PDB file as gemmi writes it, atoms N, CA and C in Angstrom:
CRYST1    1.000    1.000    1.000  90.00  90.00  90.00 P 1                      
ATOM      1  N   MET A   1       0.857  -1.182  -0.067  1.00  0.00           N  
ATOM      2  CA  MET A   1      -0.044  -0.112   0.043  1.00  0.00           C  
ATOM      3  C   MET A   1       0.996   1.212   0.074  1.00  0.00           C  
ATOM      4  N   LYS A   2       1.812   1.508   0.840  1.00  0.00           N  
ATOM      5  CA  LYS A   2       2.907   2.289   0.878  1.00  0.00           C  
ATOM      6  C   LYS A   2       3.393   2.631  -0.402  1.00  0.00           C  
ATOM      7  N   ALA A   3       3.885   1.540  -0.856  1.00  0.00           N  
ATOM      8  CA  ALA A   3       4.752   1.371  -2.129  1.00  0.00           C  
ATOM      9  C   ALA A   3       3.847   2.200  -3.276  1.00  0.00           C  
ATOM     10  N   LYS A   4       2.616   1.742  -3.399  1.00  0.00           N  
ATOM     11  CA  LYS A   4       1.808   2.202  -4.310  1.00  0.00           C  
ATOM     12  C   LYS A   4       1.427   3.731  -4.089  1.00  0.00           C  
ATOM     13  N   LEU A   5       1.574   4.074  -2.898  1.00  0.00           N  
ATOM     14  CA  LEU A   5       1.243   5.656  -2.722  1.00  0.00           C  
ATOM     15  C   LEU A   5       2.642   6.346  -3.066  1.00  0.00           C  
ATOM     16  N   PHE A   6       3.736   5.801  -2.755  1.00  0.00           N  
ATOM     17  CA  PHE A   6       4.849   6.387  -3.093  1.00  0.00           C  
ATOM     18  C   PHE A   6       4.852   6.438  -4.608  1.00  0.00           C  
ATOM     19  N   ILE A   7       4.797   5.475  -5.422  1.00  0.00           N  
ATOM     20  CA  ILE A   7       4.725   5.351  -6.644  1.00  0.00           C  
ATOM     21  C   ILE A   7       3.846   6.431  -7.405  1.00  0.00           C  
ATOM     22  N   GLY A   8       2.625   6.458  -6.719  1.00  0.00           N  
ATOM     23  CA  GLY A   8       1.578   7.587  -7.235  1.00  0.00           C  
ATOM     24  C   GLY A   8       2.164   8.834  -7.045  1.00  0.00           C  
ATOM     25  N   LEU A   9       2.836   9.077  -5.957  1.00  0.00           N  
ATOM     26  CA  LEU A   9       3.412  10.530  -5.684  1.00  0.00           C  
ATOM     27  C   LEU A   9       4.283  10.875  -6.565  1.00  0.00           C  
ATOM     28  N   ALA A  10       5.255   9.868  -6.846  1.00  0.00           N  
ATOM     29  CA  ALA A  10       6.347  10.028  -7.853  1.00  0.00           C  
ATOM     30  C   ALA A  10       5.957  10.322  -9.087  1.00  0.00           C  
ATOM     31  N   MET A  11       4.931   9.632  -9.630  1.00  0.00           N  
ATOM     32  CA  MET A  11       4.268   9.801 -10.874  1.00  0.00           C  
ATOM     33  C   MET A  11       3.758  11.257 -11.128  1.00  0.00           C  
ATOM     34  N   SER A  12       3.032  11.598  -9.963  1.00  0.00           N  
ATOM     35  CA  SER A  12       2.359  12.736 -10.176  1.00  0.00           C  
ATOM     36  C   SER A  12       3.201  14.076  -9.988  1.00  0.00           C  
ATOM     37  N   ALA A  13       4.297  13.854  -9.427  1.00  0.00           N  
ATOM     38  CA  ALA A  13       5.370  14.777  -9.167  1.00  0.00           C  
ATOM     39  C   ALA A  13       6.203  14.844 -10.592  1.00  0.00           C  
ATOM     40  N   LEU A  14       6.379  13.694 -11.479  1.00  0.00           N  
ATOM     41  CA  LEU A  14       7.064  13.685 -12.566  1.00  0.00           C  
ATOM     42  C   LEU A  14       6.273  14.270 -13.474  1.00  0.00           C  
ATOM     43  N   LEU A  15       4.825  14.060 -13.480  1.00  0.00           N  
ATOM     44  CA  LEU A  15       3.734  14.759 -14.478  1.00  0.00           C  
ATOM     45  C   LEU A  15       3.837  16.319 -14.306  1.00  0.00           C  
ATOM     46  N   PHE A  16       3.751  16.551 -12.939  1.00  0.00           N  
ATOM     47  CA  PHE A  16       3.708  18.072 -12.591  1.00  0.00           C  
ATOM     48  C   PHE A  16       5.012  18.560 -13.039  1.00  0.00           C  
ATOM     49  N   GLY A  17       6.090  18.136 -12.875  1.00  0.00           N  
ATOM     50  CA  GLY A  17       7.613  18.688 -13.572  1.00  0.00           C  
ATOM     51  C   GLY A  17       7.505  18.883 -14.893  1.00  0.00           C  
ATOM     52  N   CYS A  18       6.966  17.887 -15.561  1.00  0.00           N  
ATOM     53  CA  CYS A  18       6.867  17.813 -16.997  1.00  0.00           C  
ATOM     54  C   CYS A  18       5.895  18.882 -17.481  1.00  0.00           C  
ATOM     55  N   ALA A  19       4.791  19.215 -16.947  1.00  0.00           N  
ATOM     56  CA  ALA A  19       3.814  20.126 -17.382  1.00  0.00           C  
ATOM     57  C   ALA A  19       4.184  21.313 -17.004  1.00  0.00           C  
ATOM     58  N   ASN A  20       5.181  21.753 -15.839  1.00  0.00           N  
ATOM     59  CA  ASN A  20       5.622  22.900 -15.487  1.00  0.00           C  
ATOM     60  C   ASN A  20       6.795  23.205 -16.267  1.00  0.00           C  
ATOM     61  N   THR A  21       7.244  22.518 -16.881  1.00  0.00           N  
ATOM     62  CA  THR A  21       8.482  22.879 -17.904  1.00  0.00           C  
ATOM     63  C   THR A  21       8.160  23.860 -18.980  1.00  0.00           C  
ATOM     64  N   SER A  22       7.063  23.519 -19.672  1.00  0.00           N  
ATOM     65  CA  SER A  22       6.825  24.425 -20.731  1.00  0.00           C  
ATOM     66  C   SER A  22       6.398  25.725 -20.296  1.00  0.00           C  
ATOM     67  N   GLU A  23       5.798  25.637 -19.085  1.00  0.00           N  
ATOM     68  CA  GLU A  23       5.351  27.219 -18.357  1.00  0.00           C  
ATOM     69  C   GLU A  23       6.733  27.830 -18.048  1.00  0.00           C  
ATOM     70  N   LEU A  24       7.652  27.075 -17.403  1.00  0.00           N  
ATOM     71  CA  LEU A  24       8.886  27.727 -17.132  1.00  0.00           C  
ATOM     72  C   LEU A  24       9.777  28.166 -18.448  1.00  0.00           C  
ATOM     73  N   GLU A  25       9.606  27.220 -19.513  1.00  0.00           N  
ATOM     74  CA  GLU A  25      10.403  27.794 -20.657  1.00  0.00           C  
ATOM     75  C   GLU A  25       9.630  29.007 -21.324  1.00  0.00           C  
ATOM     76  N   ALA A  26       8.334  29.159 -21.021  1.00  0.00           N  
ATOM     77  CA  ALA A  26       7.661  30.425 -21.551  1.00  0.00           C  
ATOM     78  C   ALA A  26       8.060  31.827 -20.710  1.00  0.00           C  
ATOM     79  N   GLN A  27       8.137  31.337 -19.561  1.00  0.00           N  
ATOM     80  CA  GLN A  27       8.643  32.490 -18.504  1.00  0.00           C  
ATOM     81  C   GLN A  27      10.016  32.915 -18.774  1.00  0.00           C  
ATOM     82  N   VAL A  28      10.858  31.845 -19.225  1.00  0.00           N  
ATOM     83  CA  VAL A  28      12.395  32.100 -19.244  1.00  0.00           C  
ATOM     84  C   VAL A  28      12.533  33.036 -20.700  1.00  0.00           C  
ATOM     85  N   GLN A  29      11.657  32.531 -21.654  1.00  0.00           N  
ATOM     86  CA  GLN A  29      11.595  33.239 -22.994  1.00  0.00           C  
ATOM     87  C   GLN A  29      11.018  34.686 -22.732  1.00  0.00           C  
ATOM     88  N   SER A  30      10.096  34.912 -21.963  1.00  0.00           N  
ATOM     89  CA  SER A  30       9.435  36.178 -21.653  1.00  0.00           C  
ATOM     90  C   SER A  30      10.331  37.190 -21.015  1.00  0.00           C  
ATOM     91  N   MET A  31      11.186  36.526 -20.077  1.00  0.00           N  
ATOM     92  CA  MET A  31      12.363  37.280 -19.356  1.00  0.00           C  
ATOM     93  C   MET A  31      13.439  37.556 -20.355  1.00  0.00           C  
ATOM     94  N   SER A  32      13.770  36.691 -21.246  1.00  0.00           N  
ATOM     95  CA  SER A  32      14.743  36.974 -22.239  1.00  0.00           C  
ATOM     96  C   SER A  32      14.368  37.878 -23.172  1.00  0.00           C  
ATOM     97  N   ASN A  33      13.018  38.133 -23.614  1.00  0.00           N  
ATOM     98  CA  ASN A  33      12.533  39.074 -24.358  1.00  0.00           C  
ATOM     99  C   ASN A  33      12.702  40.556 -23.616  1.00  0.00           C  
ATOM    100  N   LYS A  34      12.271  40.556 -22.392  1.00  0.00           N  
ATOM    101  CA  LYS A  34      12.481  41.758 -21.651  1.00  0.00           C  
ATOM    102  C   LYS A  34      13.917  42.080 -21.598  1.00  0.00           C  
ATOM    103  N   VAL A  35      14.839  41.188 -21.327  1.00  0.00           N  
ATOM    104  CA  VAL A  35      16.200  41.539 -21.101  1.00  0.00           C  
ATOM    105  C   VAL A  35      16.522  42.207 -22.535  1.00  0.00           C  
ATOM    106  N   ASP A  36      16.285  41.523 -23.669  1.00  0.00           N  
ATOM    107  CA  ASP A  36      16.596  42.104 -25.043  1.00  0.00           C  
ATOM    108  C   ASP A  36      16.111  43.340 -24.985  1.00  0.00           C  
ATOM    109  N   SER A  37      14.800  43.676 -24.780  1.00  0.00           N  
ATOM    110  CA  SER A  37      14.245  45.008 -25.034  1.00  0.00           C  
ATOM    111  C   SER A  37      14.919  46.094 -24.128  1.00  0.00           C  
ATOM    112  N   LEU A  38      15.288  45.778 -22.822  1.00  0.00           N  
ATOM    113  CA  LEU A  38      15.863  46.584 -21.970  1.00  0.00           C  
ATOM    114  C   LEU A  38      17.358  47.055 -22.628  1.00  0.00           C  
ATOM    115  N   SER A  39      17.992  45.804 -23.139  1.00  0.00           N  
ATOM    116  CA  SER A  39      19.156  45.989 -23.665  1.00  0.00           C  
ATOM    117  C   SER A  39      19.314  46.888 -24.903  1.00  0.00           C  
ATOM    118  N   ASP A  40      18.026  46.819 -25.654  1.00  0.00           N  
ATOM    119  CA  ASP A  40      18.043  47.858 -26.822  1.00  0.00           C  
ATOM    120  C   ASP A  40      17.555  49.299 -26.326  1.00  0.00           C  
ATOM    121  N   GLN A  41      17.048  49.406 -25.068  1.00  0.00           N  
ATOM    122  CA  GLN A  41      16.719  50.676 -24.665  1.00  0.00           C  
ATOM    123  C   GLN A  41      17.908  51.387 -23.965  1.00  0.00           C  
ATOM    124  N   VAL A  42      18.809  50.593 -23.544  1.00  0.00           N  
ATOM    125  CA  VAL A  42      20.025  51.097 -22.814  1.00  0.00           C  
ATOM    126  C   VAL A  42      20.927  51.641 -24.113  1.00  0.00           C  
ATOM    127  N   GLY A  43      21.036  50.579 -25.166  1.00  0.00           N  
ATOM    128  CA  GLY A  43      21.677  51.122 -26.488  1.00  0.00           C  
ATOM    129  C   GLY A  43      21.220  52.408 -26.726  1.00  0.00           C  
ATOM    130  N   ALA A  44      19.937  52.754 -26.975  1.00  0.00           N  
ATOM    131  CA  ALA A  44      19.497  53.955 -27.319  1.00  0.00           C  
ATOM    132  C   ALA A  44      19.677  55.035 -26.423  1.00  0.00           C  
ATOM    133  N   LEU A  45      19.501  54.771 -25.122  1.00  0.00           N  
ATOM    134  CA  LEU A  45      19.891  55.798 -24.267  1.00  0.00           C  
ATOM    135  C   LEU A  45      21.680  56.186 -24.242  1.00  0.00           C  
ATOM    136  N   ARG A  46      22.305  55.255 -24.393  1.00  0.00           N  
ATOM    137  CA  ARG A  46      23.777  55.637 -24.550  1.00  0.00           C  
ATOM    138  C   ARG A  46      24.057  56.379 -25.871  1.00  0.00           C  
ATOM    139  N   ALA A  47      23.343  56.277 -26.861  1.00  0.00           N  
ATOM    140  CA  ALA A  47      23.566  56.928 -27.984  1.00  0.00           C  
ATOM    141  C   ALA A  47      22.842  58.481 -27.830  1.00  0.00           C  
ATOM    142  N   ASP A  48      21.934  58.442 -27.058  1.00  0.00           N  
ATOM    143  CA  ASP A  48      21.329  59.969 -27.006  1.00  0.00           C  
ATOM    144  C   ASP A  48      22.262  60.512 -26.000  1.00  0.00           C  
ATOM    145  N   HIS A  49      22.737  59.926 -25.100  1.00  0.00           N  
ATOM    146  CA  HIS A  49      23.690  60.568 -24.091  1.00  0.00           C  
ATOM    147  C   HIS A  49      25.064  60.974 -24.882  1.00  0.00           C  
ATOM    148  N   SER A  50      25.447  60.199 -25.762  1.00  0.00           N  
ATOM    149  CA  SER A  50      26.656  60.491 -26.482  1.00  0.00           C  
ATOM    150  C   SER A  50      26.202  61.838 -27.139  1.00  0.00           C  
ATOM    151  N   GLN A  51      25.045  61.760 -27.886  1.00  0.00           N  
ATOM    152  CA  GLN A  51      24.795  62.965 -28.817  1.00  0.00           C  
ATOM    153  C   GLN A  51      24.632  64.195 -27.882  1.00  0.00           C  
ATOM    154  N   MET A  52      24.198  64.117 -26.754  1.00  0.00           N  
ATOM    155  CA  MET A  52      23.792  65.300 -25.948  1.00  0.00           C  
ATOM    156  C   MET A  52      25.193  65.662 -25.599  1.00  0.00           C  
ATOM    157  N   ASN A  53      26.203  64.750 -25.059  1.00  0.00           N  
ATOM    158  CA  ASN A  53      27.331  65.339 -24.684  1.00  0.00           C  
ATOM    159  C   ASN A  53      28.002  66.191 -25.870  1.00  0.00           C  
ATOM    160  N   SER A  54      27.920  65.802 -27.105  1.00  0.00           N  
ATOM    161  CA  SER A  54      28.717  66.423 -28.163  1.00  0.00           C  
ATOM    162  C   SER A  54      27.829  67.623 -28.570  1.00  0.00           C  
ATOM    163  N   ASP A  55      26.561  67.802 -28.242  1.00  0.00           N  
ATOM    164  CA  ASP A  55      25.853  68.996 -28.362  1.00  0.00           C  
ATOM    165  C   ASP A  55      26.379  70.044 -27.287  1.00  0.00           C  
ATOM    166  N   ILE A  56      26.475  69.691 -26.022  1.00  0.00           N  
ATOM    167  CA  ILE A  56      27.039  70.317 -24.969  1.00  0.00           C  
ATOM    168  C   ILE A  56      28.467  70.969 -25.099  1.00  0.00           C  
ATOM    169  N   ARG A  57      29.336  69.996 -25.793  1.00  0.00           N  
ATOM    170  CA  ARG A  57      30.598  70.503 -25.999  1.00  0.00           C  
ATOM    171  C   ARG A  57      30.498  71.669 -27.395  1.00  0.00           C  
ATOM    172  N   ALA A  58      29.693  71.537 -28.152  1.00  0.00           N  
ATOM    173  CA  ALA A  58      29.676  72.344 -29.353  1.00  0.00           C  
ATOM    174  C   ALA A  58      29.064  73.639 -28.659  1.00  0.00           C  
ATOM    175  N   ALA A  59      28.076  73.652 -27.989  1.00  0.00           N  
ATOM    176  CA  ALA A  59      27.413  74.861 -27.192  1.00  0.00           C  
ATOM    177  C   ALA A  59      28.428  75.588 -26.439  1.00  0.00           C  
ATOM    178  N   ARG A  60      29.234  74.726 -25.616  1.00  0.00           N  
ATOM    179  CA  ARG A  60      30.296  75.306 -24.836  1.00  0.00           C  
ATOM    180  C   ARG A  60      31.537  75.876 -25.613  1.00  0.00           C  
ATOM    181  N   ALA A  61      31.643  75.364 -26.856  1.00  0.00           N  
ATOM    182  CA  ALA A  61      32.691  76.134 -27.931  1.00  0.00           C  
ATOM    183  C   ALA A  61      32.136  77.516 -28.367  1.00  0.00           C  
ATOM    184  N   ALA A  62      30.946  77.302 -28.836  1.00  0.00           N  
ATOM    185  CA  ALA A  62      30.062  78.511 -29.301  1.00  0.00           C  
ATOM    186  C   ALA A  62      30.031  79.550 -28.188  1.00  0.00           C  
ATOM    187  N   ALA A  63      29.742  79.254 -26.880  1.00  0.00           N  
ATOM    188  CA  ALA A  63      29.827  80.257 -25.877  1.00  0.00           C  
ATOM    189  C   ALA A  63      31.270  80.805 -25.605  1.00  0.00           C  
ATOM    190  N   GLU A  64      32.248  80.075 -25.519  1.00  0.00           N  
ATOM    191  CA  GLU A  64      33.532  80.596 -25.477  1.00  0.00           C  
ATOM    192  C   GLU A  64      33.716  81.478 -26.754  1.00  0.00           C  
ATOM    193  N   ASP A  65      33.592  81.068 -27.946  1.00  0.00           N  
ATOM    194  CA  ASP A  65      33.917  81.895 -29.010  1.00  0.00           C  
ATOM    195  C   ASP A  65      33.239  83.317 -28.871  1.00  0.00           C  
ATOM    196  N   ALA A  66      32.063  83.368 -28.744  1.00  0.00           N  
ATOM    197  CA  ALA A  66      30.983  84.517 -28.445  1.00  0.00           C  
ATOM    198  C   ALA A  66      31.583  85.399 -27.337  1.00  0.00           C  
ATOM    199  N   GLN A  67      32.124  84.691 -26.237  1.00  0.00           N  
ATOM    200  CA  GLN A  67      32.854  85.308 -25.007  1.00  0.00           C  
ATOM    201  C   GLN A  67      33.991  86.306 -25.449  1.00  0.00           C  
ATOM    202  N   ALA A  68      34.868  85.567 -26.306  1.00  0.00           N  
ATOM    203  CA  ALA A  68      35.960  86.071 -26.839  1.00  0.00           C  
ATOM    204  C   ALA A  68      35.830  87.000 -27.788  1.00  0.00           C  
ATOM    205  N   GLU A  69      34.680  87.056 -28.786  1.00  0.00           N  
ATOM    206  CA  GLU A  69      34.235  88.065 -29.707  1.00  0.00           C  
ATOM    207  C   GLU A  69      33.908  89.254 -28.932  1.00  0.00           C  
ATOM    208  N   ALA A  70      32.968  89.047 -27.870  1.00  0.00           N  
ATOM    209  CA  ALA A  70      32.505  90.134 -27.112  1.00  0.00           C  
ATOM    210  C   ALA A  70      33.639  90.927 -26.459  1.00  0.00           C  
ATOM    211  N   ALA A  71      34.651  90.195 -25.801  1.00  0.00           N  
ATOM    212  CA  ALA A  71      35.799  90.932 -25.260  1.00  0.00           C  
ATOM    213  C   ALA A  71      36.615  91.580 -26.437  1.00  0.00           C  
ATOM    214  N   ARG A  72      36.761  91.103 -27.500  1.00  0.00           N  
ATOM    215  CA  ARG A  72      37.445  91.798 -28.476  1.00  0.00           C  
ATOM    216  C   ARG A  72      36.735  93.160 -28.863  1.00  0.00           C  
ATOM    217  N   ALA A  73      35.309  92.819 -28.960  1.00  0.00           N  
ATOM    218  CA  ALA A  73      34.584  94.042 -29.342  1.00  0.00           C  
ATOM    219  C   ALA A  73      34.708  95.100 -28.356  1.00  0.00           C  
ATOM    220  N   ASN A  74      34.698  94.768 -27.015  1.00  0.00           N  
ATOM    221  CA  ASN A  74      34.566  95.478 -25.862  1.00  0.00           C  
ATOM    222  C   ASN A  74      35.940  96.388 -26.067  1.00  0.00           C  
ATOM    223  N   ALA A  75      37.170  95.690 -26.233  1.00  0.00           N  
ATOM    224  CA  ALA A  75      38.394  96.395 -26.452  1.00  0.00           C  
ATOM    225  C   ALA A  75      38.412  97.224 -27.347  1.00  0.00           C  
ATOM    226  N   ARG A  76      37.838  96.975 -28.522  1.00  0.00           N  
ATOM    227  CA  ARG A  76      37.882  97.857 -29.479  1.00  0.00           C  
ATOM    228  C   ARG A  76      37.070  99.221 -29.155  1.00  0.00           C  
ATOM    229  N   ILE A  77      35.851  99.240 -28.727  1.00  0.00           N  
ATOM    230  CA  ILE A  77      35.078 100.200 -28.086  1.00  0.00           C  
ATOM    231  C   ILE A  77      35.757 101.073 -27.259  1.00  0.00           C  
ATOM    232  N   ASP A  78      36.480 100.415 -26.289  1.00  0.00           N  
ATOM    233  CA  ASP A  78      37.251 101.171 -25.146  1.00  0.00           C  
ATOM    234  C   ASP A  78      38.359 101.910 -25.934  1.00  0.00           C  
ATOM    235  N   ASN A  79      39.008 101.245 -26.835  1.00  0.00           N  
ATOM    236  CA  ASN A  79      40.023 102.068 -27.809  1.00  0.00           C  
ATOM    237  C   ASN A  79      39.382 103.310 -28.578  1.00  0.00           C  
ATOM    238  N   MET A  80      38.293 103.111 -28.912  1.00  0.00           N  
ATOM    239  CA  MET A  80      37.569 104.083 -29.655  1.00  0.00           C  
ATOM    240  C   MET A  80      37.235 105.418 -28.685  1.00  0.00           C  
ATOM    241  N   ALA A  81      36.640 105.043 -27.519  1.00  0.00           N  
ATOM    242  CA  ALA A  81      36.328 105.967 -26.618  1.00  0.00           C  
ATOM    243  C   ALA A  81      37.468 106.673 -26.183  1.00  0.00           C  
ATOM    244  N   THR A  82      38.484 106.251 -25.910  1.00  0.00           N  
ATOM    245  CA  THR A  82      39.800 106.955 -25.475  1.00  0.00           C  
ATOM    246  C   THR A  82      40.393 107.765 -26.408  1.00  0.00           C  
ATOM    247  N   GLY A  83      40.308 107.235 -27.615  1.00  0.00           N  
ATOM    248  CA  GLY A  83      41.134 107.924 -28.761  1.00  0.00           C  
ATOM    249  C   GLY A  83      40.096 108.939 -29.238  1.00  0.00           C  
ATOM    250  N   TYR A  84      39.022 109.201 -28.897  1.00  0.00           N  
ATOM    251  CA  TYR A  84      38.025 110.150 -29.614  1.00  0.00           C  
ATOM    252  C   TYR A  84      38.102 111.413 -28.835  1.00  0.00           C  
ATOM    253  N   ARG A  85      38.298 112.558 -29.491  1.00  0.00           N  
ATOM    254  CA  ARG A  85      38.321 113.944 -29.015  1.00  0.00           C  
ATOM    255  C   ARG A  85      37.610 114.829 -29.705  1.00  0.00           C  
ATOM    256  N   LYS A  86      36.859 115.628 -29.104  1.00  0.00           N  
ATOM    257  CA  LYS A  86      35.878 116.631 -29.583  1.00  0.00           C  
ATOM    258  C   LYS A  86      36.672 117.915 -30.013  1.00  0.00           C  
TER     259      LYS A  86                                                      
END                                                                             
């Protein structure tokens, strides 16, 4: 009697394990798809970050050029004001 019960439990556990394997594979596939999606998003964010860094460098260079040009223009105006006599 105990042997039959043990065999019955073993068979049901085996069947449960086999039935659960397809569900487990589906979950693994779902997680794999999510990881792939997140990897793609990370790649896109890295590209955006790189683009923003290059834009920031360009804006900084333009600001420095404008500042240098303003300083040069101010120096010219100062020279004109001191050299002008009425």
